[in-house]
N, C-alpha and C positions, 0 to 999 in steps of 0.2 A: 264163450259161446260154442255150442255144439257145431262141429264142422258140417254135419249133415243137415243142419237147419239153415245154413247159408243159402241165399237164393242164387240160382243160375244167372249168369249174365246173358240176357237175350241177344240174338243176332243183331248187330248194328248198334249196340248200346254201350260200347266202350267209351270211356271219358278220359281226357287228358288229366292226369293227377297234378295237383298243384305242387310247386317246389316247396320243400320243407324249410326254406330260408329265403331271405330277400335276394334279389338279383346280384347285389353287390357283396353278398356274404362270403364269396369264395375268392375275392380279390386279396392279394395280387396274383394268385395262381391262375384263376379264371376270371376274366373281366365280366362286368355286368352286361356289357353289350353281347359278348359271346354267349353268356348264359341265357340271355333273353331270346336271342335268335335260335339257339340250339333247342331250348325248351318250347318256346311259343310257336316256332315255325316248323323246325325239323321233326320234333317229337309229335306235334299235333298232326303233321302230315301222315305219320305212321298210323295214328289213331283213326284219322279220317279214311285212310286207305284200307285199314282193317275193317271198319264198319261197312264201307262200300262193298268190299269183297264178300263179307258175310251175307249182306242183303242180296247181292247178286246170286250167291249160291242158293239162298232161299228161293229166289225166283227160278233158278234152274231146276230145282227139285220139284217145284210146282208145275212147271211147263214140261218137264222131262226132256228139255232141249239141252243136251250136254256138249254141244259143238265147241263151246269156249271153256270147257272144264279145265283144261291145262292152264290157260291164262289166269283164271280166277283162283285156282288152287295155288299158283305161284304168288299171286298178289296176297292171298291169305297168309302164306308162309312168310313172305318178305315183310309185310307190314305187321303181322302179329309178333314176329320175333323182334322187330325194331321196337315195338311198343313195350314188350316185356323187358328187354335189356335196358332200354333207357329208363324205365320206371325204377329198376334196381339201381342203376347208375346214380340217379339223383339221391337216393337214400343212403348210399355208402360214402357220401362226402359231407363234410361239415367245415365251418370256418377254421382257419389256421389257428392252431394252439388249443383247440377244443376237442380233438379226436381221442385223446387218452391213449392207452396202451392195449395191445391185444388181450382179450379176455382169457381166462384160464382154460376153457375148453378149446378155444381157437389155437392157443399155444400148444395144448396137448395134441391136437390133431395135426398141426404143422410139424411138430417134433416127431410124431409117430411116423409120418410118411416122408417128409422132406429132410429130416435130420435136425434142423434148427431154423430159426427165423431168418438168418442171413442167407442160407441156401435157398430158402423159399423166395425171398425177395429178389435174389439174383436171377433165379429162373424166370420169375414173373416179369421182371424188368426186361430181360433179354427176349422173352417171348413177345412182349409188347412192342419192342423195338423192331423185331424181325418179321412180324406177321405180314403177309402179303395182302395187297389190296387195301380196302378201307374197312378192315375187319375189327375184331375185338380179341382181347385176351381175357380169359375167364377162369376164376377159381371156382370149381364146382364141388359140391358134395355128391359123390357118386355112390348112391345107395347100393348098387350091385356089388361094388368092391368094399363098401362100408368105410370109405376114406375120402380124403380130398384129392383133387386132381387139377392141374392147370391145362387149359386148352386154348388153342388159337382158333379163331373163326374168320376165315377169309371171306365167306359170305354168311352173314349172320342168320339167314333163314335156313339154307341148306335143305330146303323142302321139309322143314319141321318147325316147331316152335319151342324155343329153349325152355327148359324146366319140365318138359313133357316126359312122362313115364309110360312106356308101351303097355297096352292092355291086350290088344288083339292085332296080330301081324300076319301078313301074307307075303311070301317070297315070290316075286314075279320075274326074277332074273331067269334067263333061258335055261340055266343049269337046273332049275327047280322043276321044270316040266317038259323039256324038249324031247327027251327019250320016250316019253309017254304020249305027248300031244303034238310033237313037232312044233309048227308055228301057230297052233290053234290055242292061243292064250285064253281067249274068252271061254272056251270049253273047259279048260283047266280051272279057271276061276269059278265058274258055275258049279263044277263038281266039288271043289274045295269046301264049299259051304256044308256039305254033308259031314265033314270031318270036325267041324267046330265043336269044342267042348265048352258049352255055355256056363257050366258050373265053374270051370276053371277061369273063364273070363270074368265071372262075378267075383270070384275070390281075388283075382289080380286087381280088379277095380278097387275093392275094399282095402287091400294092402297098399295100393298106390296112394290112396288118400292119406295113408299114414307114412308115406315116403319109403315104402319097402318094395323091392323088386326081387321076387323069388327066381332062382335059377333052375329049380326043379318043382314038380308038383307037390313034393313032400315038404319043402322048406317053408318055415313059418306056419306050420300047422300046430296050434297049441291046444 
């Protein structure tokens, strides 16, 4: 199917994906009780929270009452990231003895960056053991570096949604505007729109749909 023909998920229409196996399938490593509670309650709570946040933001846009924007943006990030990570989590597990071996490209990429499978597993294991809080350890494909990477996530949202590729960004740290605008951030932001290169934004969007992140305006121009 052509990616561009896929429908957008409307605000508030996310659904809890079904488990790809029975609740008892991961025993004895993960019990059926744990799996049922984790999936049916915890993951569902993220989906419900994401839908609620999106619909609230729709309401805020209609009323132009943004007093609670900080709260709902945080809810959007927290629940959206929880939904994404849990959805991936279910799919990368299978019953004991059925998982097979790392595929050829997986091994190729692991060997290229980590050296060998043992080094990779040791780093991942230690990262998982030592991550602070109730976070995650994540093997990512970093398209910017064109390689794998292992990350810890102490807060799974971190005011973003995992798997996102930046398309349009604005630096609002004080070092980006203080010498010109002092504490007048709103003035800075309003002026910044005059600088936006929408052709580049469009190009980045199309490349992001293919998993590419250019570091310059000239990269990936074929």
